[in-house]
N, C-alpha and C positions, 0 to 999 in steps of 0.2 A: 174674831180670828186672831187679833193681835195679843190676846191673852196668852197665846202659846209662848210668847217671848219670855214670860216670867216663870215658866215651869222648869225646874232644875233637873229632874230625873230623866235620863235618856229614854228609858223604856216608856215612861209616861209621855214623853215628847212624841214618840212614834205613835202611841195610841191617840193622842190628841190630834196629831197630824192627819190620821185617817178620818177622824170625826170631822175635822175642819174641811177636809176635801169633800165630804158628803154634804156639809152645810153650805160650802161655797165652791161649787164646781167650776166657776169661772176663773179661778186662780190656778196657776200651774203647780205641779208637784215640785218642780225645781225651785219655784219661788218659796214654797213653804220650807223646804229643806234649807235653802239659803238664809231665810229669815231666822230660823232657829239657830243656825250657826253664827250669824252676825251678832246675835244678842246673848251669846253665852256669857260674855263679860258683864253684861247688865244683870244677868241672873246672879252671878257671883256677888255683885254689889248688893243686891237685895238680901242675899243670904247672910251677910255680915251682921244683920240686926236680930239674930236669934241667940238663944242662950242654952237650950237643952233639947235632947232628943225626944221626938214624938213619933207617932206612927206616920207612915208615908202618906196615907190619905189625909191625916190631920195637917201635915206640913203643906201639902199641895192645896188643900182647900182654903188655907188661910194665907196664901202667898200674896193676896191683894188686899188683905184687911188693913185696918189702921194699926200701926205698930207702936206700942208703948216702949219707952226706953228700957233696955234690958242690960243687966250686967254682963261683962265679957266672960267668955268661957273658952276652954280649949278642948272640949269634947269633940269627938269625930264628926258628929252630926250638927254641931253648933251653928253652921252657916245657914241651915234651913230656917225659914220663917215659921212661927207657930204662935199659938195662943193656948190658953188653958183648955179650950174645947174646940172641936172642929166646927167651922162654920161654912155654909155654902158660899160660892163665889158671888160677889156683889154685882148685881146687874147695873147699878148706877155707875160703878167704876168702869165696867166694860163699856158703857155708853160713852163715857168721857174719853176712854182710850182709843175707841174706834175712830177712824177718819169720818168726816161728815158724810161723805158719799155712801159709806157702808152703814153708818149708824142710822141714816135715814131710810135705807132700804131693808134693814134687818132689825127686827125687834130685839132689844137687849135681853129681854127675858128669855127669848128663844135661844140666844147664844149662851146665856148663863145656864139654861137648862141642859143644853147639849154637853157643856163642859162638866157640869155636875154629874150627868149620867156617865160620862167617861170616867170620872173619879170613882164612881161606885163600881164600874166594870173593871177597873184596873187596880183595885186595891190588892196590894201584895206584890205587884210587878216591880222589877228592878232589883238591885242588890247593892250592897255596900261598895262594890267595886265601881259602881257608877258615880260615886261621890268623891270629890276631891278632898284633900287634907283641909283641916279646919284652919281658920285664920284667927289671930288673936288681936287684930287691930280694928275691931268693929267700931263704927261711928254711929252715934245716936242722933237721929234726925226726927223732928216732929212729923207726925203722920201726914199732916196736910202738905208740908214741903216735899216730902218724899213722893206722895201721890201725884203732885203737880209736876215734879221733875221727871218721874217715870213716864207720865202721860205724854208730855212734850217730846221727850226723847224718842219714844216709840213712834209717834206720829212722824217726826223728821226722818228717822231711819227707815220706816216703812215706805215713805215717799221716795226714798233714794233707791229702792230695789223693786218697787211695784211695777209690773207691766200694765200699762194703761189700756192699750187696745192693740188689735192686730194691724198688719200692714195695710190691709184693705180698708179698715176703718180710718187709719191715719191718712191714707190717700184720699178718701172721700172727704175728710175734713179739710185737707189742703185745697181740694177742688172747690169746696164751698167758700173758703176764704178768698181764693183768687177771683171767683165769679162775683163775690160781693162787692168788688171794686172799692173796698174800704181803704182809704189812704191813711187811716189812723189806727192801725191794728195795735193792740197792746201786747206786752210780753206774755200775758196769760193766754191770749188768743193763739199765739204762735206756739207756745210750749205745749198746748193741748194737742198739737198735730204730731207730736213725737210719741214713740212707744215707751219712752222712759223719761223721767224728769231730768231736766238739764242741770248740770253742775253749776256751782256758784260763778266760776269764771265764764262759763258759757252764757249764763243769764246776764252777767255784767256786760259782756261784749254785745249781746243782742240789744240790751237796753241803750247802750251808747249809740248803736246804729239807728234804733228807732227815734232817737233824739236828733237825727240828721247829721251825725258826725261820721267821719271815717274811723276805722278801727284797725289797730295792729294787734294781733294775737300771737303771743309767744308761749308755746307749750310743748311738752315732750311728745315724742311720736306715740300715736295711739290714744292721746288724751281726749280726742273728740273735736278737733278743729273743724272738720267737715260739717258737723251738725250746726255750727254757727253760720257757715256759708248757706246751708239749706234754709235756716231760719230767716236770714237776711233776704234770700231769694223769694220766700213767701211774701214778705212785706213789699218787695219791689214789684213783683208780679201783680199783687193786689192793687198797686197804684196805677197799673196799666203800663209799666215800663219794662225794659228788657234787661237781661243780665248777661255779662260776659265773664266766663270762668276760664282763667288761664293756668296752664301748667308748664313746667320746663321740658317735659318729655312727651313724645308722641304716644308712647305706650300708656303713660299716665293719663293723657287726654282721652284715649279710648276707654280707659277704665272709668273716668269721671263721667263720660257720656252715658255709659251703662248705669251708673249710680243715679245720675240726674233723671234719666228716663224711668228708672224704677221708682223714683221718689215723686216725680211730677208728671209722668206719662210720656209715652214715646213721641207724641206730637208736639211736645213743648221743648225738646232738646235737640240741638244740631251740633255739627262738628266741622272744624276747619283746621287742618294741620299741614296744608301744603300738599300732602299726598292724597288726602280725601276731603271732600266737601259734601256734607249731608245736611239737608234742611237748613240752609243758611239764613232763612227768614224766621227761624224759631225764636221764641221769647228768651230761651236760654241757649247761648252759643258757647261751646267749649272749644278752646283753641290753644295753640302754643304761644308763648310770650312773643316770639319773633313775629308771628302773624299779627298780633295786636299792635306791636310797635310799627309795623309797616302800614297798618290801617290808620293809625294816628297821624303818621307823616302824610299819607295819601289824603286824609281828611283836611290837613292843613293846606296841601296843594290845591285841592278843590275849592277851599274857602278863599285862597288867594286869587284863584282864577275868576270866580264869580262874585267876589266881594261879600260873601256870606260869612257867618261866624262858625267856629267849630261847634258851638252849642247847637246851631241849627242842624248841622250834619249828624251829630250824635245825641240829639235832644231826647230820643226815646230810650236811651240807655241810662239806667239809674244806679247800677252797681257793676263794678269791676272787681272780681276776686283774683288776687295774686297769690296763688298757692305756692308753697315752698319759696317764699320771698327771700329766704336766706341765700338763695342762689345769686343774689346781688353781690355776694363776696366771691363769686366764681371768677377766676382770672380771665377766662376766654369769653364768658357770656354775661358777666355781671352788668355791663353797661346797658344792656337791653332793659333791665328792670328800672334803672334810673331814668332812661329815656321815657318809658311809659309813665312813670309817676310825675315827671316834670311836664310832659305833654298832655296829661289827662285833663280834660275840661273840668272846671271847678264845680259844675253842677252834679258831677258823678261822684258817688261815694265809693271810696276804696276800702276793701276788706283784705288786708294783707296778713297772711298766715305763715308763721315761721317756726322752725324748730328752736330749741333753747339756744340762745346766744348770750354773751356776757353784757351786751350794751343795747338792749331793746329800746331804752329811752332815747338814745341817740337817733335811732331810725324813726321813732315816733315823732320826736321834735322836728326832725328834718321834713317829714311828710307834712306836718302842720305848717311849716314855713313855705314850702313850695306848692302845696296843693290846697290845704284847708285844714280846719280843726280835726285833729286825729288823737284819739284816746288809745293809750297803750294798756293792754290787759296781759299780764304775765302770770304764769303759774308753773311751778316745777312739780306739782302733784301729779302722780300717775294713778289713774283710777284702778288700774290693775298693777299691783306691786311687782317689781322686778327683783328677783333673787339671783345673786351671783354665785357660781360654783367653779370649782377647779377640778379638772380631770387629769389624772396621772396614774402611772403604774408603779407600785411599790412592792418590791419583793415578789414580783410575778402576779400581783393582784391589781386589777384596774379599779380605781376608786373615784367616787364623786364626793368631794368634801366642800364645805362652805368656803367661799373665798373671803368674805368679810364677816366681821362679828355681827351680832344681832342688831346693834345700833347703826351699823354701817360706817363706823368711825375709824376702823383700822382693819388690818388683816385678821382673820379668825385665828383662834388658838391652834387649829390644825395646821394653818399655814405658818404660824410663828414657831412651831415646834412643840414645846410642852404646853399643856393646859395652863391657862393664866394663873389659876390658884396654885398649882404645883410649882410653877415657875417662881411665883412670888415667895413661896416658902423656902426655895433653894437659893434665891438671890441674896448676895451678901448685904444688899442695902436693906433687907428686911430682917437682918440679924437683930437680936434683942437689945444689944448695946453697942456702943462705938468700939469698945475693945474687941469684941467678937468679930465685928466687921473687919477691923484691921488685921486680925489673925487670919481670917479666911481669905482676905484680899491678897496677902503676900505669901500664902502657903504654897509649897511646891505642888501639892495635890490639886489645889484650886487652879493653878496655872496650867497644869497638865490636862485637866478635864474641861477647861474653859471653852475651848473651841468646840468640843463635842456638845457641851451643854448649851451654848448659844446657837448652834446650827440646828435648823429644823430637821427632824428625822428624815423627811422625804428628800432633803437635799444631800444626804450622805451617799446617794448613788449618782452616777454621771447622768447628765441631762438626757442623752440619747437613750439610756436604759429606762428612763421614766416616761418615754413617749408611749401613750396607750395604743395598743393595736386597734386598727380601725373597727373591726367587727366587735371587739369587746367594748369599745366606747359606745357603739350603737346599742349593744345589748344593755349597757348600764343605763342609757337613757330610756330604753324600753321598760326595764324593770322598775324604774321610778315613775313610769307613766308620763315621761317628759316629751313624748312624740305627739304630733309632728314637729320636725325641727328644720331650720335653715342652717346649713353648715357653710360658713363663709371661708373661702380660700381665694387668695389673690393671684390666681393663676388659672387660665382657661383649661390648659392641658391637665392640670391637677384635678380640676372638677370632674372631667371625664374619667380620669384614672381612678379617682376615689369611688365613683359610682360602679365602675367595673370591678375594682378590688373588693368592695363590700359585697357585691353579688357573688364573686368567686369564693369569698370566705364563708359563704353560707347564709348571708342575711336575707331572710324572707319575711317581709313585714306586712304583707297584704293577705287578706282572706280570698277564697275563691270568688266570692261575689265582687269584691273590689277589683280583682284581676279581670273579671269579665267586663266591668264598667270601663276600666282603662283600655282594654282591648277594643271595645266598641268605639271609643273616642279615637284611638289610634287607627282603626280601620277607616274611619271617616277622613282622617288626615291623609292616609295613604291614597285614598281615592281622589282627593282634591289636589294635594301637593306631594306626590311621592318623593320628590327631591328633598323635601324638608325633613324627612324621617331619618334619624341617625340610627342606622341598623345596629351598630355596635352597642347602642344604649337601650335597645328595645327590651331585652331580657331584664336588665336592672329596673327599667321603668315598670314592668309588670310586677316586680318584686317590691315596689314601693320606693325605689331609689332613682333619683333623676339628677341631671346636670343642667344648669341654667347659666348662660354667660353670653357675652357679646359676640362670641364666635359661632353661636347657633343662629339658624335662620329664624325670622320672626314667628313663623307658623309653629315651629317646634317649641319655642319659648312660650307661645300662647297655649299650646297643649299642656306643657308642664304647669303653667299657672292655673289653668282650668282644673286639672286633676288635683292640684294641691288645694285649691279653694273648695273643692268638693270633698276633701278629706280622704282622697284615694292614695295620695303619696304620703310617706312618713318621713323621708329625709331628702332634702334637695341640696345638692352641693352647688354653691353659687358664688360668683364674684361680688364685689361690693356694689355693683350697679343695681342689684336687687334691693338695696337698702334705700333707694331713691324715692320711695313712696308707693311702689306697686303693692296692691292689696294682696298679700300672701299671708293669711292668718296662721301664725305658728305659735305653739306653746313654748318652744325653746329656740334660741339661737346659739350656735357654736362658733367660737372665734378660734381659728386654727393657728393664727400668728398675730403678734401685736406690733408688727412693723411691716412696711411695704416699700417697694421701689418707686421713687418719684423722679422727675426730670433732674432734680438736684442731687440724686443719690438715694441711698437707703436710709430711712428714718422711721421713728416710732409713730404709731397712729396718733392722731389728734383726739382730744376728748370728744369733740363733736362727731368725728368719724366713728369712734367706738360706740358712742351712745346711739348714733343713727342706726347702726347695725343691731346692737343689742335691743333697741326699741321695737324691732320687728316682732318680738315675742310678747305675749301677754296683752294683746290689743282687745279692748273691751268689746264684748258682744261677739267676738270671733274665736277666742282662744281658750274658752273654758268648757268646751264640749269634751265628752269622753268619760273615762272612769274617774278622772280627777275632778273633785268638786271644789277645789280652791281656786278663787279668782286670782291667779298668780302667773306671771311669766318667769322664765328662767334664761339666764345667759351662762353658758359654760365656756370657760377659758381652757384651752387644751395646752398641755405641756408640749413644748417643741424643742428643737435643738438650740435655740438662741435665747428665749425668754422664759421667765417663770411668773408665778402669780404676783410677785411684788411689782413687776413692771405694769401689770394691769391696774393695780392699786395706785401706782404713781400717775397713771393716765387719768383714772377716775377722779382722784382728789384734786387734780389741777383745776377742774371746773371748766365750763364752756369757754371757748375762745371768743374774742371780740369779732364783731362783724365789721369788716373793712371794705371801703369802697374800692372797686376795681375799674372806675370810670376811665375810659380811654377813647380818644377820638380816632376815627378812621375815615377813609375816603367817602364811604357811604353817608356817615353822619355829617361831614362837612358839606357835601352836595345837597343833602336834604335840608339842612339848616339854612344854607344860603339861597335855596330856591324860594323860600317864603319869608326870609328875614334879612335884615341888613347885617353888616359885619358887627356893628355894636350890639344889635339884638342877639346875634349868635354868641358874642362874648357874655352877654347877660345870661344866656342859656347855660354856658359852661360854669358860670358863677353860681348857678343854682344846684349844682351836682352835690351828691352826698359827700364826696371828697372835700368840696368847698366848705360844707358845714363842719366836718370834722377838723379842718384846719382853721376854721373861722370861729363860729359860735361855740364850738366844742373846745376851743383853746383854753378857756378859763377852767373848765372841768379837768382837762389834761394837766394843767399847771397844779391844780389841787392834788391830783393823784401823784404828781412828782414830789410835791412837798411832803405828802404822807409817806412816800417811800423813803425819802431822805431822813425824815424824823425817825422812821423805823430803824434805819441803818445806825443812826446815832444811839438809839436805845440799846441796840444789840452790841455796839462797841463798848458802851458803858458796862453792860453785863459781862462782856468778855474780859474786860480788865479786872473785874471782881472775882474771876474764876481762875484757878491755876492754869498754866499753859497746857498741861496734860492732865488726864484723869487716871493715868497709870504710872507705875514706878519708872524711874529713869532708865533702867535696863530695858524695859519694854519699849519705851520711846526710841532708844538707840537701835533696837532690833528693827523697828518699823522704818526708821530713816535709812538704815543699812539696806534693807530690802528694796526700798525705793531707789536708792543709788544703783543697786545691782540691776534692777530692771532697766534703768536708763542706759547702763553700760551694755546690757544684752541687746537693747534696741540699736545702739550705735554699731555694735559688731554685726548685727543683722543687716544694717544698711550698707556697711562696707562690703560684706559678702555679696549682697544683691547687686551692688554697683559693679563688683568684679565680674559677676556672672553676665550682667547686661553688657559690659564692655567686651567680654569675650564673644558674646553673641553678636554684638555690633560688628566686630572685626570679621567674624565668620560670614555675616551677611554681606559686608562690603566686598570681601574676597569672592564670594559666590556670584554676586552680581557682576563684578568685574570679569569673571570668567564666562558667564552666560551671555552678557551683553544686555542692552536695553532696546525696546521695552520688554518687561517680564512681569509675571504675576507673582505677588508676594502676599504675606499676611502681616498686617500692622497691629502692634500692641501699643496703643496710643497712651497708655498710662505710664509705663516703664517704672512702676512702683513695686512690682513683685515678679517672681519668676514663673508663676503659673500662667500658662498661655492657653486657656480654655476658650477664649472668646476673641480669636484673631479676626480682624476685619479684612476680607479679601479686597485687594486693590491691584491696579495696574501701574507699575512704576515706569516712567517714560524718560526721565532725564535727571541728571544731577546738576544742581544750581548752586551758585554762590550768592549769599545775601549781599545787598548793596553796601558799599563801604560806609556810607553816611549813617547806616543803622547800627554800626558797631560802636560800643563805648570804649574809647581809648583807655579810660581808667580801669576797665574790667575787660580785658581782651578775652578772658576765658568764659565770660558770661554768655556770649553768643556762639552758636555752632559755626564751624568753618564752612559747612555746606549742607544743602538740603537735597532730598530726593522729591521730585514732583510726582505725585501719585493721584490716581482717580479711583475713588471707592465705588463699590457696586451700587450705592444709593445716589450716585452722581454728585458727590462732593469732592472738591479738589483739596488735597492735603500736601503740605510741605513737612516732610518727616526726615528725621536724621536716621543714621544707621542703627541707633539705639532703639528706634521704634520698630524695626523690622524683626518680627518674631518667627517668621516662617517663609520658606521659598518653595514655590511649586516646581515639581520635576516633570520632565518630558516635553514633547513638542507642543502640547496644548498650552504651555505657559507663554509661548511666543505670540506677540501680536504684530500686525503689519505696520508699515510706516505711516499709513493714512490715519490710523488710530492715534499714533504719536503726534501727528500734526494737529489733529482736532484738540487734543488735550493741551498742547503747547499754545495754540491760538487762544483758547479759553483762559489760560493762566496769564498770558501777556496782556489781556484786557483788564486785569485786576491790578490796581496800584498796590505797592508794597504795604502801605499803611492800612489798606482795607482788609488784609488777611486777619482773621480772628484767632488769637492765641488760645491753645488748649492747655489744660492743667499740666500735662506731661511734657510740654515744651514744643509740641507740634503746632502747626497753624492750618486753618482750613478756610475755604470759601465755597460758595455755591457754584456748581458746574453750569454749563450753558446748554442751550438746546442742541448744539453740535456734539456735545459729549454724551447725551442721553443714550444714543444707540451704542456707543462704546461701553458705557457703564453697564448696559443690559447684558453684554456678552462676557463680563468678568465672571470667572467660575466661582463656585461656592467655597466656603471655608473648609469644607470636608476634603477638598482636593489638595490642600496645602499642608506640607510637612513642617511641624515646628522645628526650629533650630535647637539642637541640644548643646549643652556645655560639657566640659570635662567631667567624667564620672566623680572624681574626687571633689570637685567644686560643688557639684550637685548634692553629693552626700553631706558636705559641710553646710550647705544652705539648709537642707532638710533638718539636720541636727540642731542648727542654731534656731530655726523656726520653732522646733519643739521646746527648746530651752526658753525661748521668749514666752511661749504659751504657758509653760509651767510657772515662770516667774510672774506673769500676769495673774494667774490663778491664785498664787500665794499672796500676792499684793492685794488683790481684790478681797480675798478672805480676811486678811488682817485689817484692811481698811473698813470692812463691814462690821467689825467688832464694835460693840456699843461704846466701849471706853475710848475707841479711836474716832468714833463718828461724832464730831463736834457740831451739833446741829445749828448752833447759833452762827457759826462762821459760814456754813452753807446758805442759811437763810439770808445772811448779810449779803452774800454775793448775788443771790437771786434778786434782792431788792435793788442792788446796784445796777444789775442788768436791766431790770424793769424801768428804772428811772432813766437809764441811758437810752433805751428804745423809745420811751415816751418823748424824750427831748429830740431824738432824731425825727420822729413823726412831726413834731411841731416845726422843725426846721424846713420840712418839705412844704412849700407854698403852692398855691394854685397856679402860679405863673408857669410852672413846668407843663401843665395841661394845656394852657393857652399857647405856649410856645410850640407845642406839638401841633395844635390846631393851625397855627400860622404856617408851620413847615408844610403841612398837608396842602394848604391853600397854594403855597408857592410851587409845590410839585405839580399840582393840578394845572396851574397857569403855564408852567414850563411844558406840560404835556398837551397843551391846547385843549384842555377840558373846561377851563374857565377863561373868561375875558380878563385881561390884566387890569383894566381900569374899573369896570363895573362889577366884576366878579359874577357876571351872569353865566349860566351854564351854556356851553357850546355843544354841538351834537355829540361829541365823545362824552361830555359830562352828563348829558341827558341819559345816554345808554348806561353809563356807570351807576347812575342813581337808581336805575331799575333792575340792576343785577346785584345779587346778594352773595357775598363770599368773604374770604379773609383778605383779599385784595381786589376790590371792585374795579379799580382803574386798570389793572392788568387784565382782568377778564374782558373789560370793554375793548381794550386794545386788541386782544386776541380775536374777538368776534367781529371787529371792524377791519381786520387786516386783509389785504388783497388775496392772500393765500387761502383765507377762510371764507370771506365774503366778497366774491368776485362778480362783477357785472358781466353780462353776456357779451358786450361789445369790446371790453377793454381788459379782460382778465389775461394774465400771463400763464396761469395754470388752469386746468379744468376745475369746474365747481366740484366741491367735495360732496359725495353722496351722504345721505343721512347717517349710515353707520360710520363713515369716515369722519364726519363732523363730531359724532359722539366720541370717537377714538381720540381726536385732538383735545377736546374738552376733558376727556378722561385722563390724559397725560397731565393736564394742569391739576385736576382734582387729586390725582395720586400723590403728588408732592405735598398737598395740603392735608390729606387724610391718612396716608400710610407712612409711618415713620420707621418701619423695620428695614434695616440695611440688607438683610439676606432674604430676598424674595425672588421668586422666579415663576414663570408660567410658560406653558408649551406654545400658546398662541403668540405669534409675532405680529406687530403692526404691519399694515400694508405699506408699500413704498410711498403712496400718496400721503398717508398720515405722517410718515417720517419726513418727507419733503416739506409738508406744511409746517411741521414743528421746527425744522431747521430754518425755514424762511422767517420765523418769528424771532430769531436770535438777535437781529439788529435792533428791533424795537425793545426787546427785553433788556439788552445791554444798555440802551439809552435810558430806559426807566430806572435800571439799577444804579446808574451813575447819578441820576437826579435824586434818588432816594438817599444814596450815600452822602451826597452834597448837603441835603437838608436834614440828615440824621433820622431818617424814617426807617423803621424796621417792619417791613411788610413782605410776606413771602412772594418770591418770584420763581418758584421751583417748577421744573418740568421733568417728568419721569415717564419714559416710554415702556417700562418693563411690563406694565399691565394694560397698556393701550390696546394690545391685540385682543385681550379678553373682552374689553368693553366693546370693541368693534364687532367681535364675533357675536356677542349677546344682542347687540342692536341689529345684526344681520339675520337673527332668528335662530342661532344655535341653541341647543338645549342646555339646561343647567348641568346635567351630567357631563356633557362634552366640555364645557368651558372650565369645569372644576376638576376634570380628570387628571391633569398634570399641573398642579399649582401648589405652592408651598403655604398658601394662606388659608385661614379658616373660612368656612362658608359665610359667616357673619361679616368678616372683613370685606370680602368681595361684594356682599349684598349692600353694605353701607356705601362702598365706593360707587357702585352702580346707582344706588338711590341718590347720592349726592350729585352724580352726573345728570340724572333725570331732573333734579331740581334746577340746575343751571340751564338745561335745555328748555324747561318750562319757562324760566325767566326770559330766555331768548325768544321763545315763541310769542310772548306777550309784549315784547319790547318794540314799541312803535318806531324807534330810531334805526332799526336794522333793515337791510334790504329784504324785500319780500321773499326772494329765493332762500335766503338764510333762515328766515322765520318758518317757511314751509318745511325746509330740511330739519329744523329743530323740532317742529311738531311731529313729523314722521318718526324721527329717531326716538322722541319721548314716548310716543304711543307704542313703538316696537319694543322698547325696553321696559315699560311699566307693566310687566306681567309677573305672574307667580314664578319664583317666590319673592320677587322684589315688591310687587304691588302691596301696599299696606291697606288692605281692605278691612272694613268694619262691618260686622254682621248686624 
């Protein structure tokens, strides 16, 4: 069969293909086609050893004969092998070429006979069009060497594509290995259980694991890391041990449960995610990382109580898989991964699997230090290549062009403008002599056409004109057979809008059969969870278009995922959350924008972020179905209003970012460590963190990097001194400097006009408030950097305040404002704003609030010391509101009811004109700066090296003492709050409860649950016990502040008076804890937000989903997550043995009442 690889003619290939299928029916048609395609280059190599044309039959018959050295020739057919006479195919050569398994079962004479028969039957097939141009660089090789090289090559390549067995056969073989109880399985034993041969990096990782070592695998998305975990699991199960497989997401855990059950059987895999527990005694347990972290701490506690060892408690566990271990660099959750690795018993092997990062060796060395020998296996090879494209509209035509050149070393010629060859011919640096170059360089015609010549043709239109229409972009993907596709958009609303717009524009991508299949799944969902169906997106769904984001309910997202996995959907518009590992096999990913909004502002995507999304396409074994026969994934960058293809190339060429430790202590960690360790042992635990390694053992490596950067800077400086200051004539340089000065002057003029507008607006605001009186509803513009007021924050202004005299600098009396307005935002934040921050004033009687509201805000502000207010960039200051102000904040109207303050028409016109002037100046400056003669790359590179060296030095200056100081501050705060004994640091009752509650501020949650207003005994309570729904409402008010960060939210359901009273009763304890945290420099959330407490209370009381969502500004998914998080806290309270029995019973009832569809995260 493998003789087919050497046959050059396409027509004969097809004939041989049919014959081989008859001879070997066990091999798939796709395999034969793929095999022929993969060895086309090998065929061309063979054919270089020929010299003249012979008949097709003669050429084919002698393709495997021994080849005497022949002279070179340039005839059209010279690449085909031949001899003086036609000879039949050699059966001995076939025997050597076939793998052992096939040569043993198939007589070589039979195979040779079938091929020779085909040669006789196909004489005359094919045409000269099937043959490529001749080559004149033939290489003469001895026949024996060529025969040996071809045979080995064919065996290796055939092994890499050959399907060994069906899924059922693979499962039976796994079952046999596990039941064999063989503790010494070999790599060959385990590889035989797969339907495909393992790649080299997979074999290397499995071999290290079988040697008893932990393994860190760093590979691109879709490279096949899960196969390594499955191989390791086979070995561990055969030893009679258990496997724990962890993921960072509940949805990913559900997916891995399905995969493990499919691979090892339903009776061998269980799940534990907090929301669901299934077969918890299974040999393979899939769980989230937080669950494993809690298990390890609980195991330590049990060991401390009964004097046993952790090994005794987890002795039957042989493997812990940490999937997506690069989450260790996540700011909010990275500490969990470090706690697991540090606490993991030494007898358990770790298999850590990460996406591509810049410093995998650092992580591997650290695991070796704190846990045991760990081998790092890294590859950047993608089994399925990823091709980059750029989609834009040029002169009314939507085009898909290559983003990068064939080598992937730069932008493609289409992106750079002229083809590379033509550009080289026109470039003055390629002129035949120095004189000609000088003439062309300084000619007027050259200067006149230079901008047009250097600018890519597609950039000669404005960006917004080049944005491809949605429907045309989809049709372009369809015409190229690039569907199905995942279309990434960093906006939930835009995902829904794109699906609707594509459908409205006429996109119909499904067949009647596919529509019926989708409708069947949709009907099931409507019967089970009608509230999860997004009616507005049903029609697009049936047309093959779907939306997937965090604002959707879990059941809808599961439906979209299921339809996409079955090939029913063609385009899914999704946010970046879909790139987190969910198995959604796509042929193409589309990136709609190359920047996104973060907590620190708008910034470009990181390399790892872009590659994580792009890597969703072209995943091996999933993405090659359909008409396309190429094993290739595609990533399409869309033209948008802000970025072009060069921005994508800048991100790609930067390479992966470094994995940084985000290790941070919290109340829960402190209490868990001190429960089973002394203070010195806790310090030793902190010293073992990844951050400690990077600032300790990794110091020498960082110093070497700094030295390398500094040497690079010196080299560039020497090069710069040897080059003239400019690469253009003096006049051109003066024009450039003049344009730069003009831009700076335009910016200064714009600043003056903006300040004049804001001053006028401030005076208008002050006069208006003086006339209306306080309190009043206003709109705050907290930036004061521009005159656009599209995002005014609604607030209640209650009082005008003067800053303390000791805070004003006598040397700069103008630096501090003369007075502030005390305001309360709708998200329960207190703000000290000046009149310059007031961008709008509400009209009408609704803007007036009563005096009681004013007193609540003033009391909350008086409890905050002046130095505790946090300054904002625009000059305002803010602090967190209190429980007393939550009800007031909930009644602040929305921004839509506030009228922006206008300035004089002539001033507004002047600002608009100057803004346009600055825009044009920036455009001209950017264009001139981009000219290659102005772009002095060495200076830019020099600056980059300077910045890198500076950052590396800053990292070295950060020592571990900051983490330990934070730990000590948390201990002091716990002691002050009576959660720890001052002398022994043993946990007191409040500390025991805080240790069993998990959240962003465990101490605050413990205080809430033990407060008299929440946990009241029947004989001594001052208020009635809260009902289960009311308890859920109080805890929901705490969770809202931690999970919902949107300032403008509202809901029709108001909390009951009992919930409001309980929250207000918490204010004293909250204020006391706030002062303790400020004193010790601790930043842990203490927020309370009543705006959604009514929804949570109503849901716990049995209201339907339709009712609670009827009048709310939030997406379904936001409310679902808030309710789910509240259920988590109720579950912790139910199992917390330190709480009163009445509170635990109420928590259990509320948890059961709330844990229903669509909140319940059930696994089928």
